[in-house]
VMD Tcl script that draws the C-alpha trace (Angstrom):
set ca {
  {-21.28 -19.60 -25.75}
  {-20.25 -22.83 -27.39}
  {-19.74 -26.31 -26.04}
  {-16.05 -27.26 -26.28}
  {-16.26 -30.67 -24.60}
  {-19.41 -32.78 -24.54}
  {-18.70 -34.47 -21.23}
  {-16.12 -33.35 -18.67}
  {-15.22 -35.80 -15.90}
  {-13.77 -34.20 -12.77}
  {-11.86 -36.77 -10.74}
  {-11.62 -35.21 -7.30}
  {-13.97 -32.40 -6.31}
  {-11.89 -29.91 -4.35}
  {-11.14 -26.22 -4.95}
  {-9.72 -26.49 -8.47}
  {-12.24 -29.00 -9.82}
  {-15.21 -27.21 -8.27}
  {-13.99 -23.89 -9.67}
  {-13.63 -25.50 -13.09}
  {-17.19 -26.80 -12.82}
  {-18.54 -23.35 -11.98}
  {-16.55 -21.70 -14.78}
  {-17.55 -24.32 -17.35}
  {-21.20 -24.07 -16.39}
  {-21.17 -20.26 -16.38}
  {-19.74 -20.19 -19.89}
  {-21.67 -23.14 -21.29}
  {-18.42 -24.79 -22.37}
  {-19.35 -28.34 -21.30}
  {-22.39 -30.31 -22.40}
  {-22.32 -32.37 -19.21}
  {-20.18 -32.27 -16.07}
  {-19.73 -35.50 -14.13}
  {-17.57 -36.16 -11.12}
  {-16.00 -38.61 -8.72}
  {-14.95 -38.13 -5.11}
  {-13.63 -40.66 -2.63}
  {-16.10 -39.92 0.17}
  {-19.86 -40.23 0.10}
  {-20.13 -36.89 1.91}
  {-18.26 -35.04 -0.84}
  {-20.29 -36.77 -3.54}
  {-23.53 -35.79 -1.81}
  {-22.37 -32.19 -1.44}
  {-21.45 -31.97 -5.13}
  {-24.95 -33.04 -6.09}
  {-26.60 -30.83 -3.49}
  {-24.94 -27.64 -4.73}
  {-25.33 -28.54 -8.41}
  {-21.61 -28.86 -9.01}
  {-22.04 -31.91 -11.24}
  {-24.87 -33.31 -13.30}
  {-23.96 -36.80 -12.13}
  {-21.55 -38.11 -9.49}
  {-20.09 -41.61 -9.39}
  {-18.61 -43.71 -6.62}
  {-15.66 -44.88 -8.73}
  {-13.36 -42.99 -11.05}
  {-13.69 -45.76 -13.64}
  {-17.42 -45.12 -13.96}
  {-16.97 -41.36 -14.05}
  {-14.61 -41.29 -17.04}
  {-16.71 -43.47 -19.32}
  {-17.80 -41.48 -22.37}
  {-15.95 -38.34 -21.27}
  {-13.98 -36.39 -23.85}
  {-12.14 -34.44 -21.14}
  {-10.92 -36.04 -17.91}
  {-9.38 -33.83 -15.21}
  {-7.30 -35.53 -12.49}
  {-7.69 -33.22 -9.49}
  {-6.36 -35.40 -6.68}
  {-3.15 -35.27 -4.61}
  {-0.05 -36.03 -6.64}
  {0.66 -39.20 -4.68}
  {-2.67 -40.68 -5.82}
  {-2.22 -39.95 -9.54}
  {-0.53 -43.18 -10.59}
  {-3.05 -45.58 -9.07}
  {-5.90 -43.45 -10.36}
  {-4.51 -43.46 -13.92}
  {-4.18 -47.22 -13.78}
  {-7.80 -47.56 -12.63}
  {-9.33 -45.36 -15.34}
  {-7.10 -46.40 -18.25}
  {-9.31 -49.26 -19.56}
  {-12.39 -47.03 -19.45}
  {-11.09 -43.96 -21.33}
  {-12.73 -43.16 -24.64}
  {-10.60 -43.05 -27.78}
  {-9.88 -39.43 -28.63}
  {-10.39 -38.21 -25.05}
  {-8.01 -35.76 -23.40}
  {-6.68 -36.44 -19.93}
  {-5.14 -33.62 -17.93}
  {-4.22 -33.00 -14.33}
  {-3.92 -30.01 -12.01}
  {-0.90 -31.06 -9.95}
  {1.69 -28.44 -9.10}
  {4.56 -30.83 -9.90}
  {4.78 -32.06 -13.44}
  {7.65 -34.51 -13.95}
  {6.46 -36.79 -11.17}
  {2.91 -36.72 -12.54}
  {4.13 -37.54 -16.05}
  {6.18 -40.45 -14.70}
  {3.18 -41.77 -12.75}
  {0.39 -41.21 -15.28}
  {1.81 -41.38 -18.81}
  {2.63 -45.13 -18.77}
  {-1.06 -45.90 -18.19}
  {-2.53 -43.68 -20.93}
  {-3.72 -45.92 -23.78}
  {-3.06 -45.30 -27.45}
  {-5.54 -42.85 -28.92}
  {-5.98 -40.88 -25.69}
  {-4.27 -37.49 -25.35}
  {-2.42 -36.72 -22.09}
  {-1.76 -33.02 -21.51}
  {-0.25 -32.35 -18.06}
  {-1.32 -29.01 -16.60}
  {-0.98 -26.76 -13.58}
  {-3.34 -23.85 -12.81}
  {-1.39 -21.18 -10.92}
  {-4.43 -20.20 -8.91}
  {-5.88 -21.18 -5.59}
  {-6.83 -20.24 -2.06}
  {-6.20 -21.83 1.31}
  {-9.67 -23.41 1.18}
  {-10.55 -26.89 -0.04}
  {-13.58 -29.05 -0.71}
  {-16.48 -28.86 -3.16}
  {-17.96 -25.73 -1.57}
  {-14.72 -23.76 -1.93}
  {-14.80 -23.26 -5.69}
  {-15.90 -20.14 -7.59}
  {-16.15 -19.40 -11.30}
  {-13.66 -16.53 -11.42}
  {-10.73 -18.33 -9.77}
  {-8.78 -18.66 -13.02}
  {-9.40 -15.25 -14.52}
  {-6.11 -13.61 -15.52}
  {-4.17 -16.40 -13.80}
  {-1.60 -18.56 -15.53}
  {-2.35 -22.17 -16.43}
  {0.92 -23.89 -17.31}
  {0.94 -26.86 -19.67}
  {3.79 -29.31 -20.13}
  {2.79 -31.25 -23.27}
  {4.75 -34.35 -24.19}
  {6.70 -34.54 -27.48}
  {4.02 -36.79 -28.96}
  {1.10 -34.58 -27.86}
  {-1.46 -34.10 -30.63}
  {-1.49 -30.47 -31.79}
  {-5.25 -30.37 -32.35}
  {-5.99 -31.81 -28.89}
  {-3.63 -29.28 -27.32}
  {-5.23 -26.37 -29.18}
  {-8.72 -27.52 -28.15}
  {-7.77 -27.78 -24.47}
  {-5.91 -24.48 -24.56}
  {-9.02 -22.88 -26.04}
  {-11.08 -24.16 -23.11}
  {-8.66 -22.75 -20.56}
  {-8.61 -19.37 -22.27}
  {-12.41 -19.43 -22.41}
  {-12.61 -19.68 -18.61}
  {-10.26 -16.71 -18.26}
  {-6.84 -18.30 -17.85}
  {-3.61 -17.20 -19.49}
  {-1.84 -20.25 -20.93}
  {1.84 -20.97 -21.38}
  {3.74 -24.15 -22.24}
  {7.13 -25.36 -21.05}
  {8.94 -28.62 -20.41}
  {8.34 -30.41 -17.13}
  {11.80 -29.96 -15.50}
  {11.73 -26.22 -16.15}
  {8.18 -26.00 -14.78}
  {9.21 -27.78 -11.58}
  {12.11 -25.36 -11.05}
  {9.91 -22.32 -11.68}
  {7.24 -23.39 -9.21}
  {9.90 -24.29 -6.64}
  {10.81 -20.58 -6.70}
  {7.39 -18.95 -6.91}
  {5.25 -21.40 -4.95}
  {6.80 -24.41 -3.24}
  {9.64 -22.79 -1.30}
  {7.48 -19.82 -0.19}
  {4.95 -22.29 1.15}
  {7.64 -24.18 3.03}
  {8.96 -20.93 4.51}
  {5.42 -19.98 5.57}
  {4.91 -23.34 7.26}
  {8.26 -22.89 9.01}
  {7.54 -19.36 10.22}
  {4.18 -20.36 11.65}
  {5.83 -23.37 13.27}
  {8.52 -21.13 14.80}
  {5.85 -18.85 16.27}
  {4.09 -21.87 17.72}
  {7.33 -23.11 19.29}
  {8.41 -19.70 20.63}
  {7.03 -19.96 24.15}
  {8.17 -16.43 25.04}
  {5.28 -15.23 22.87}
  {1.91 -16.51 23.93}
  {-0.57 -17.93 21.46}
  {-2.98 -15.13 22.20}
  {-0.34 -12.50 21.38}
  {0.58 -14.20 18.12}
  {-3.08 -14.23 17.08}
  {-4.11 -10.85 18.46}
  {-1.19 -8.83 17.17}
  {-0.74 -10.54 13.80}
  {0.13 -7.83 11.31}
  {0.05 -8.35 7.57}
  {3.32 -10.29 7.40}
  {2.53 -13.07 9.87}
  {-1.13 -13.05 8.87}
  {-0.14 -13.84 5.29}
  {2.13 -16.63 6.48}
  {-0.77 -18.22 8.37}
  {-3.02 -17.94 5.31}
  {-0.51 -19.82 3.18}
  {0.23 -22.34 5.94}
  {-3.49 -23.19 6.13}
  {-3.29 -24.94 2.75}
  {-4.13 -28.61 2.35}
  {-1.46 -30.67 4.18}
  {-1.82 -33.80 2.02}
  {-1.34 -31.85 -1.18}
  {1.73 -30.04 0.10}
  {3.28 -33.18 1.58}
  {3.09 -34.73 -1.89}
  {4.45 -31.57 -3.53}
  {7.66 -31.61 -1.50}
  {8.17 -35.35 -1.83}
  {7.77 -35.22 -5.61}
  {9.61 -31.95 -6.35}
  {12.44 -32.67 -3.96}
  {15.46 -31.75 -6.09}
  {14.20 -28.37 -7.28}
  {12.93 -27.40 -3.83}
  {16.20 -28.35 -2.15}
  {18.10 -26.35 -4.78}
  {16.06 -23.22 -4.08}
  {16.20 -23.78 -0.31}
  {19.99 -23.88 -0.56}
  {20.00 -20.55 -2.38}
  {17.56 -19.14 0.17}
  {19.83 -20.22 3.02}
  {22.80 -18.45 1.42}
  {20.78 -15.25 1.06}
  {19.58 -15.54 4.66}
  {23.14 -15.92 5.93}
  {24.16 -12.78 4.00}
  {21.30 -10.83 5.57}
  {22.19 -12.15 9.02}
  {25.74 -10.91 8.51}
  {24.55 -7.48 7.36}
  {22.30 -7.13 10.41}
  {25.06 -8.30 12.76}
  {27.57 -5.85 11.27}
  {25.10 -2.98 11.02}
  {25.53 -2.83 7.25}
  {22.58 -0.57 6.45}
  {23.71 0.03 2.88}
  {23.53 -3.70 2.09}
  {20.10 -4.04 3.66}
  {18.71 -0.97 1.87}
  {20.07 -2.08 -1.50}
  {18.70 -5.60 -1.02}
  {15.23 -4.43 0.02}
  {15.13 -1.93 -2.87}
  {15.90 -4.71 -5.35}
  {13.30 -7.07 -3.90}
  {10.69 -4.32 -3.71}
  {10.91 -4.03 -7.49}
  {9.71 -7.65 -7.79}
  {6.45 -6.65 -6.10}
  {5.97 -3.81 -8.57}
  {6.58 -6.24 -11.43}
  {3.89 -8.62 -10.15}
  {1.39 -5.75 -10.00}
  {2.35 -4.50 -13.47}
  {1.87 -8.06 -14.81}
  {-1.71 -8.01 -13.55}
  {-1.16 -10.84 -11.05}
  {-2.16 -8.69 -8.05}
  {-3.13 -5.11 -7.23}
  {-1.57 -2.37 -5.18}
  {-4.58 -2.28 -2.84}
  {-3.69 -1.99 0.86}
  {-4.88 -5.55 1.50}
  {-2.70 -6.90 -1.32}
  {-5.70 -7.09 -3.62}
  {-7.47 -9.80 -1.64}
  {-11.19 -9.41 -1.18}
  {-13.58 -11.82 0.49}
  {-14.61 -14.69 -1.77}
  {-18.22 -14.46 -2.90}
}
mol new
graphics top color blue
foreach p $ca { graphics top sphere $p radius 0.5 }
foreach p [lrange $ca 0 end-1] q [lrange $ca 1 end] { graphics top cylinder $p $q radius 0.2 }
display resetview
């Protein structure tokens, strides 16, 4: 075990930040872990469970002397936060974020990053439907992708150092430009979440099916929709407002596919349905072969410990 960053400042202490704290502490990769959270309750919890060595009541205080600063707040709060901490960042420090939209974060944060500080936007493709400082666990990032969208002027040594940290806590790292990232996540994350929210909303509005029936008879399909739809509403509101173009593009394609399936069902076109489901089934096999899930009956999910 070797210390990679002497002081890591976690700004926001939810699922991702708390999981980072556990992973960093387990591996001994940070000399000190400090944090900031907006509410006194969250700050007290972080200290109570040993998440951070010190917790501050302002982000400006938390970042002082840190050589790695992680912005783990809703995307809509990133700009104001960057403006607040900018005068207090140490020369040579790296600032990153964990937002699932990258171009909007770059637009909001980059103008405030002072000369001599390295800004490396990031997005861990890992999570659960839980939030808060008690939700984190050290293995969240193992074998999960952490996407980075470095800027053209990003320092190569700073990028290599941060990438080394992510790989040390078990993540697989890839880099891409921000617009491409936002399109990719619109396909694999944002639109599926919106569909899940919609399906759960439809079930709630469908008065011919009682609430008790929806809950009692939930098979794997609807159950999985409800798990996704239980995600943090503030975070996902900001996601759709800041990744609007890519999400609308994918939603348009989804609508076209849905109309084609509606037509096949209406016309009794079994060949079309079978061919379509066979093609999409192969995607599931590809995800398993890539090590991003297992073929276990419960889709590889086990209770969090």
